C-alpha positions in Angstrom: 148.3 -9.0 49.0 147.7 -6.4 51.5 145.8 -6.8 54.9 142.8 -6.0 55.0 141.3 -3.2 57.5 138.9 -3.5 60.3 137.7 -0.7 62.9 135.3 -0.7 65.1 134.6 3.1 66.5 132.0 2.6 69.7 131.3 6.7 71.1 130.8 6.7 74.3 128.8 9.5 74.3 125.9 11.6 72.2 127.2 12.9 68.9 127.2 16.0 68.9 129.2 19.2 67.9 132.3 18.5 69.9 131.6 14.5 70.1 131.3 14.2 66.7 134.3 16.4 65.8 136.8 14.4 67.8 135.6 11.9 66.6 135.5 12.7 63.1 139.3 14.0 63.1 140.9 10.6 64.8 139.0 8.7 62.2 140.8 10.9 59.3 143.9 9.8 60.0 143.0 5.7 60.8 140.9 5.5 57.0 143.0 4.8 54.2 143.7 2.6 52.2 142.9 -1.2 52.6 140.3 -0.4 54.8 137.3 -3.2 54.1 135.2 -2.3 56.9 134.4 0.1 59.6 131.5 -0.9 62.4 130.0 1.9 64.0 128.5 1.5 67.0 125.5 3.8 68.0 124.8 1.5 70.8 125.7 4.2 73.5 124.3 7.8 71.4 121.0 8.7 71.7 120.9 12.0 70.1 123.1 12.5 66.8 123.2 16.9 65.9 123.9 18.5 62.3 127.9 17.8 63.4 127.1 14.8 64.2 125.1 13.6 60.9 128.0 15.6 58.3 130.5 13.5 60.3 128.6 10.2 59.6 128.4 11.1 56.2 131.9 12.4 55.8 133.1 9.1 57.6 130.7 6.8 54.9 132.2 9.2 51.8 135.8 8.9 53.3 135.7 5.0 53.6 133.8 4.7 50.0 136.5 6.2 48.4 138.8 3.8 49.2 136.4 0.6 48.6 135.8 -0.1 51.5 132.0 -0.8 53.8 130.9 1.7 56.7 128.3 -0.3 58.9 126.0 1.1 61.4 125.5 -0.9 64.4 123.1 -0.8 67.6 121.3 2.3 66.3 117.7 3.3 68.4 114.7 3.5 66.7 115.0 6.8 66.3 118.4 7.2 65.4 117.3 4.5 62.7 114.3 6.7 61.3 116.7 10.2 61.8 118.6 8.0 58.6 116.0 7.4 56.9 114.3 11.0 57.3 117.8 12.5 55.9 117.6 9.8 53.1 121.0 8.0 54.0 119.6 4.7 55.0 120.2 3.8 51.4 123.8 4.5 51.6 124.7 2.9 54.9 124.3 -0.4 56.4 122.5 -0.9 59.1 122.5 -3.7 60.4 119.8 -5.4 63.1 122.2 -7.2 65.1 125.1 -6.2 67.4 129.1 -6.1 67.0 130.1 -9.6 64.6 131.5 -12.5 66.6 
């Protein structure tokens, strides 16, 4: 029985252009078979541009292909509204709580 992997990610800044691409590149190498959950803590993120949103969707697709789940934590009201308007709130698990203890 292969051990399942949980990954925690906390972007230190807004998910725009270079920051989003750097996160995507880092996660590409970390997500693989056995990744059960990826927690994306957006507590420090106030804005996401189109590249940041694309990065979240790409990461979501990667983890789903491996049978895992992407859980968005601590998204601001504005970010939750952005996900809703972009029709991504039905895809993503958006938690109302912080990181699991």
